[in-house]
N, C-alpha and C positions, 0 to 999 in steps of 0.2 A: 607824543610824539614829539615835544618841543624840546627835549634831552636827544634826541636821534637827531635833527635837522641843526640845533646847535654845533652837535659832534662834527656830523658831516660837514660842516661849513670850517671850522675850524682846520678839518684836516687838509680840506682843498683850498683852503686860504696857504696852509703851510708850503703844500705841494705846488702852488701856482709859486709862489714864491722862490722854492728849488729850484723850479723848472727853470723859470726866467733866469736867475742866477747862472745856472749852466747853460744857459742858450746862450749867454753874453761870454761866458768864458771857454763856449765851445769855437771861439775864433784865435784863439791863440793857444789852442789843444792841437796835435800835429795829429790829421786826421789823414791816414796810413790807409792801404787794403786791410791791414789785421783789425783795425777800429771799426773797418766796415764786413769784415768775415766776422766779427764776433757781432756784432749788430744782428746782421742778416740769420747767425746760429742762434741768436738770443731767442729772436721771434718766431722763428721756423719750428725751434726744439717746443715751444710754449705750446703748441698745436696739438701735439704728443705728450698732455700731461694723465697720470694716472690719479683717477680717485681712489681715496682712502679706504676702504669699504668701509659702512656703514657709519662715515662722518661727510660733513659734510668741506670736505678738505681735498685741495688734488697736489701730490707732489710731482718734479717733473727733474730734467736735466739742463734748462734754460739757467737756472741758477751757477752753473758752471761757469758759462760765459758770460754772464752778471759779475760774477767775483772776477774771471780772468781780465775781464776790462777795467774792473777798478785797477788791479795791481798794473797793469800795462799805461792805462791812462787815466787812473786819478778818476772825480766823481762827475764831472758833466757828461762823458759821452755814454756811460751806463745809465745814468740817470734817463735822457733824453731817450734812451732805446726802450727804457723801461715804460716809460709814460707811451711812447706810440705803441708797444706791447698792448698794455692796458687798454687802450683806445680800442685798440683793433678786437680783442677778446669782448668788450662789450658790444659792439655791434654787432659780432654774431652770434649773439646770445639774443634769447627772444626779449628780454625783458629788458627794454632799453631805456629805463626811468634816468631823467638827468639825472637825480641826484647821486644813482647808483654808478652809471657812465663817469660822471664827475670824480666819485671815490677812486673808482677802479684805477684810475688816473695818476689823481695824485697819492695816494698811499703806497704804490710802488715807490714810488719817487722817494719819497722822504724814506722810505726804509733803503733804500740805496744808497742816499747821500751820506745819511747817520754811517750806515756801515762802513760805506770808506771812509769816513772822517776817522771814525774809531781806529782804526786798521793804520793809517799814515800816522796819528798820534802816537799808540803805543808803537807800533816799529821803528821811527823815527826817522824812515827813506821816505824817498821818491819815489811817483811812478816810475815805474819802468826799470827798477834796480834790481841787481842780481839777486836775489828774495835765499837763494840755498846756500849763500855763502855766510849767511847771520840767522843759523839755525835758532840759538838759544831766542832769539826776539824773535823771529817769526811767526814760531809754534804760537804764543799768545796771545800773538795780533790777531792771526789768524781764527783761532777760537773767539778772542773776541769780537770780530767781523761778523762771524757768524752768530754767534749771541746775541748782538744787536740786531741784525737784520733779523732774527728768528723773533727776536720782544716785537719791533716794532710790526713785521709783516702779520704775525701770527697775531699779536694784542691789538692790534688798529682792530683788521678784521672781526678777533672774538666780540669788542665792544660794540661794533655799529651793528651784527648780525644780534646780539643780544637785544640793544636798544631796538630796534624792529620786532623782535618777538618777544619780548618782555621775558625772556630768558635769564640764568643765570650766566655770568661772563666768565667766571671758574668755570660752570658743568662745562659750557661749550667748549672753551679752551681747552681744557685739560683731555677731551676726549681723541683728538689729535694734535696733541701739542708734542708727543716721542715721534711720532712718524716725520714731522714736520723738523724738530731737532735736530734729527737723525740725517733727515736728505739736507739740511744746509750746512752741517758738518763737514760733511763728506762732500760738498759742491764745492766750501770756500779748499779744502785739502787737496783735491784734485787742479783747482784752477792755481793753487800754488806752486805744486809740480810741475804744471803742465807752460808756467810760462816764469820761474822764479830763476831761470838762467840769465834773462839781460831783459832788452825791452823787446821780444819776438818772442812766439810761440814756438816752443822744444815740439818738433813734430815727431821726434821719435819718442818723447813722454807721450804726447797724442795718440800717436799712433799704438802702444800698448795701453795705454786708459782707453781709446774708443772701443774696442772689442770687449772689454769689461763694462761699459758705460751703455752698451749696446745688450751685450747679456743680462747684465741688471734688471733693464728697462723689459725686458721680453717675459723675463722670470719674474720680476714682481706684478708684470702685468697679466701673467695667467695666474700668480698665486688671488692676485688681487677680484679676478675673476672669477675662480672656484670661490673665494671668500664669500662676494657678493652673489654667488646662487647659493652654498651654504645659508648666508642670510635670509634668504629668499624663500627656505625652503624653511626655515627658522620660522621666518613669520608664518607660512600656510600652518604649517604644525600648532602655532599658537593660536592661529584662525579657529585652525578645526577645533582643540582644546578650549579654549572659551566659546565656540557654538556646542558645545558637547553637554559642558558645563551648564550652560545656560538651558540645553533641554533636556538634562536631568535634573534643575530646578524645577524649572516648570511641571514636571511630572511628580515631584514629591507636592511643590502647590497643590496640583488637581487631585492627590491624593490626599491631602490635607486638608482642604476646602478652602484654604485661604487666597488673597489676590497675589500677583506676581509683582506687584506693585511693594508687596510689604518685604518681601526677600529682597528684591532691588535696596530699599532702602536701607534695611537692616544693611546690606552690602556694603551704602555707600557710607552709613553710619559709623560703621566698623573702623573703615578704611580711614575716616576725619579725625576718630579716636587715635589710631594706631599713628599716625603723621604727628598729633598732637603730643604724645608721648614719646615722640623723635625713633619712630622706627623706620629707618630708611633702607635696611639690607632689601631689595630687592627681589632675592628669593622667598624671604619671610611676609613682604608685601602682598605679593602674586598666593603663596601659603594664605593669606588671611583674606584675601579679596576671594579665593576660592572657596576657602572653607565656611567663607559667609554664605555663600550659597548652597553650598550642599551638606549645611551641618545635621540636617534632618533627613538625609537621604534614606538614613535607617526607618525610617517609617513608611518605607514601601512595603516592610515585612510585618506592619502593626495590623491587627484586623480591623477595619471599617471602623465595625461597631466600638471600636476602644478609642479609635482616633478621634472620630465622630460624636462623641456621646455625646450628647446634651443637657449631662448634668456632670457630679462629682463623680470621678473614678471611685469601684471600688479597691479596696487592698489587691487585691489580685489581678485586676484591669492594671491598675499602675504599675505590678509588676510586669507584667509584659509590656506596658509603653517602657518602661525604663530600658527595655532591653536594644532599645532605637539605636542608642549610643555604640554600642560595642557593634551591631551589625550593620551600622554606616561604616566604621571602622573599617571593617572585613569587605566591603564592597568596596571601597576607594583602596584599598591595599592591594588587590584583585586586578583594580585598571592600573596602579605602578604609575600615580601621577608625578610630574617630574618637579614638584616641592612638597614640603610636608605638610598636607595637611590634613592626614590621617592622626595624628597628634589633636588637631583643633576638634575636629568631627568627635572623636571618641572623649576627649572629656571638656566640651560643652557645658555640661550638665555635673559639671567638680562643683566642690566648694571651698570656699576658702578655709573656711573652719575642716573642712576634711571629712565632712556628714553626706558629699555627693556621692554619685554614681557614674561610673560602674569602678572605678581604681580605689574612692576613697581618697586621693591626693588631696594636698594641703599648699597654701600658700603659693611659694617662688615656683616648688614642684607642676603647679598646673600648666602648662604652656599657656602662653602671652596671650599667643592670638583666641585658645580659648577663654580665658580671661576676660578677655573685652569682648567679645561675640557674646558669652552669658547675660553682661551688664546690659546691652544696646537691646537683645534680641528680646529679655526681658520688658524692658520700657515699652519697644514696639507693640508687644503683644497685649501689655497693660493698657496702651491708649489704642489699643484697636477693638472694634468687634467680636464677639466669641461667640455659638452658639449658645453656651452657657452661659455669659455675661454681658453685658453692655460695656464700653469701655470707660476709660478714667480718663479726666481731666490731664494733662502734663504735671500741671501740681500735685493732684495727688499720686500720680505714678511716681514724681520723683521723691517723695516722702517717703515712700516704701522701699525706694532705691537707698535712701539715705539708713532708716533703719534696718536696713541687711545688711551694711557695713562691716567687714571684717568676720561677717557670721558666713552669708551667701557671696559677697563678691569683693575684688580685691579695692580697698575704701581707695587708693590713688587713683584709679581706673575709673570710681564712682565719680569722685569730684572732675575730673577731668571731662568726663563724658556731658555730668552737669554744665559744666564750665560752657562747653559748647551747643547745647542743643539751642539758643535764641538761635545761635547763626546757622543749625542745619534745620532749623523748624523753617527759616525763609529761603533757605535751598528746596525744600520739600512744597511751596507752595510756588516759587521761581520752575520748579520743573513740570506743577500741577499733580505731584502725587499726596497733597498737603489732606485733600477732598478722601483719595485713598484709603490714608491709614484710620479712616472711621469708618471705611465701606464694610455693610457685614461680612461676605464672602461670596466667593464667585457664583456669579447670575445662573440659577437652575442646581447649586447643590446648595443652596443656604435652607439651612437647618433653624427654625424656631424655639421659642418654648416648649415644652414635651405637652404643656393644655392646648398649646396651636396646633398641636401638627395632628392632632385626630378629626375627622371630621365629625363636627359638631351636631348631627343626626342622633337621633337615638334609637338605634338597633330595638327591632322588636324583641331584642332575648336578652336586650342589656339592664335585664331587672333580676330581680334575686333566684327568683326561679330557673333563670336559664343555666345558675353553674353545673345541672346536671344535664346534660346535653339528649338527647334521644338515645334508645336502647341500643338501634341499630348500628348508630354511631360508633358508639361505646366499642360495639361487637366486631365493628371494620376494623378500626386500631386495633384492637388486642388479638384478633386472626392476621393482620397484614405486619404488625412488626411482630410478632412471633415468627414467621417466616424470615425476616432478616437475620434471624440468629444473634444471640449475644448484645440485645438489643432491649430497649426499655422508651416508653412514650410518654410524656404531659402533654396534654390537650389544657392549655390555658385559656381564660375567658375573660374578657374585660368586665371591671365591677362598675356597679351603678354610677358612680364619679366618674369613670373611667382616666380614672388615675393610677391602676396597678390591675396586675393580673391575677388571678387568681385558680385555681388547677380544679378544670372542671369533672378532667376523667386523668387518671393515671392508670399506666397497665399493672397486672397484676403485684410481680414482683418488689416496686418501689411507692406501691398506692399507699400503705401506711406512713413511707419515710414523707413524702411530699404533700401527707393532706391538710395540711395547716400554712405549707408555702404560699407565700407572695413577693408578686414582682414588679415592681414601680417600673411604668414606662418610663423607657429612656433608659434603663439600667438592666447589666445583662444582656446577653444573646437575644434573651426571648425578648425582653423588654423594647432593645432597641429595635428588632422585628417591629415588632405593634407601632413602636412610634415612626417609622420610617415606612413601614406596608413594603418593605423589600426583604428579600432571601438571602439569608447567612448560609452558605452551603458550608464549607469546615471551621470549626470552631472548637477551642478548650471547654471543655463540659466545666469547668474550673472556673471558668469564667462567668457561666449561668446559674449556678446554683453553689458557687463556693464548695466548701468542706464539703458538704454532702455529694459531690461528685465524686470523691474517694471513697465517701462509706458505701456507695453506690455500686465499684467499680467501673465510674462511666470517665472515659479519655476525652471522648470528642461528640461533638455533636453537629445537628444540623436543624436549622428552624425556619418555618414558613408562616406567613399572615393565612389566617384563615377567615375566607371571608362567605359571611351569609349574604347572599345576595347581593348589594351594594354596599351593605355594612359591615367594617371590621369587626368579627367576633372574638379572635383573640390569636394565639401562635399554636402552633404544632412543635411541636420539641422533640426530636428521637434522640435520645443518649445511647453511645457504644462502647463496650470496652475496646475496641479497636482505636491507634492513635489517628485515622480517619476512617471515615464513609468513605465505601467506592462511590465513583459516579452512578453505577444501577440504585444504589440502596439508596442515594440521594435525590432522585427521579423517584426513586418510588413514594420518597415521602411528599414529595410535592403533588405528584397524582392523589396521594391519602389525604392531604391537604384541601384538595380543593372534592374528593368526593363528602367529607366531611362538611365540608362549606355547605354543599345544596343538601345534607340530607338536613343538615340543623334549621335551613333558610324552610325546606320542606315543611317540618316539624314545627315552626313559628306561623306557616302561613295556618296550618292546621288549626293551630291555637288560637289565633286572631277569627280565625272564619267560627270557631265555636263560643268565641269569647263573643261575636255578633250575633249569633244565632239565641243566645242565653240573654243578651241585652232586650233581643227585637218582642221576646218572651214575657218579659217581665213588667208586671203593673205600673212598674216609674216608668218604662218606657211612652209610655201614651201621655202621662203626666208632661215628660219633658219632654 
């Protein structure tokens, strides 16, 4: 705040001196009707200024009368005129802070005084001279007058606004400099033509010029209105675009069972690294901003049991997971976003050494946004809880990043990101997202380790004897699956430690092939269903039984949990040669799983009663 106050004081002090000096000289100036007319026109026309579209600046025709007054009467009269005009403008505004009012009075006075002094110094003529007879001198003098007025008027205002808003003086100034520069030069030229014949206004020239000024004003105002409307429309579209991107990101987060804080944090860190690397092109910045949110949108097409598997992915599962990069690019290409988001999404899993996917790009051929995103996303994933592991510390994650320089990641980006981590972590803490970095996953969607996911109660059938279900259950499976046509089924049961599924029954055609098959709980389709006690309706059979699916000509499968009473017995998985099961077949599998569970529960109850009766007749029963 002190620099702003010091600057305002300096400008106001200079303006006060200029206004006081002009007031002292006004007594010896010839205050005729022309002077009063120009002063009135200056103040009146200032009310019809036009805002430069999208910029905090205005243009008007009032400068024509200011320059005309300078040429006719010297600097005192126009200096006092613009000071009064500045006061009236300030009084008409809602914000009437004293320092702003003082600046609005002083700045135009200083700009006008300097412009007049430069004109007469360059031209060497006196106020009211016949300027049109000395064109070789008048032209550079007019250009100098307009240029000095432009530098002081726009420059002092730019500095004041920049100091007040902590913005860049140059960035603020260059946004509207061209409009003001053209406006001031045109105003100075018209003023020279209108009063250049001598110590009076040439009404003939003014008569020709006035309609042009009016026409220009109307045309520019209409154009400015249209541009403002276009800017508002673009702003509305941009807000809608951002809201759509955010909505899609939330959907991806829910699908991937991670927090929205993760994706926002990745976005913020990615933008910070881009800024640190000197990325300034706004189109690229916006692409990185959106790409950081939507880089995993292709995961919408990845099956849940692969995406949220609570253990290491099998090779076939990893191949399915890899498809999300290309799938995400296709989704966003269809949307047609106005920024180059697609290359970032498609290539964010490429590697610096060319061993990544989907296209095997290497080095600088990988888009910069994708290279930045790869580093940031890896670090955030390593330092966040995941269903398959606990988070690492920042130092541990940094060591992993360093070990992957020049193989996985761009070395320059890794170093820049590591340099920024302390500052980024402070920002995380300030935004309240640091704890979220270490949150497990979205409440209600959390998956624990496989051993924690299963009910710790021991089912009456989780002993070696239950690997063979009752005969009626086996017959029911064979009969129902045979009706489906080109279908086979496996009834998996939990083994005694409840860490894997073993084949309890299989339909005749595949029985020998799957007899020794075991599926770890949490792996494959059947293992995921057992771990999560949820149904998977449509899945690639290879993801469940690997290469065995090809040998059995199985293309797709559906898997249902089988409950024996309140306890999980295992899963029933049906494999078909078609690319997908029909809804009718899926419903039939679900009904079959329920019926098989009832038969197994009934058999278990009968076994338990038989055991109790045997125990009651045993001689040892009386002793115990």
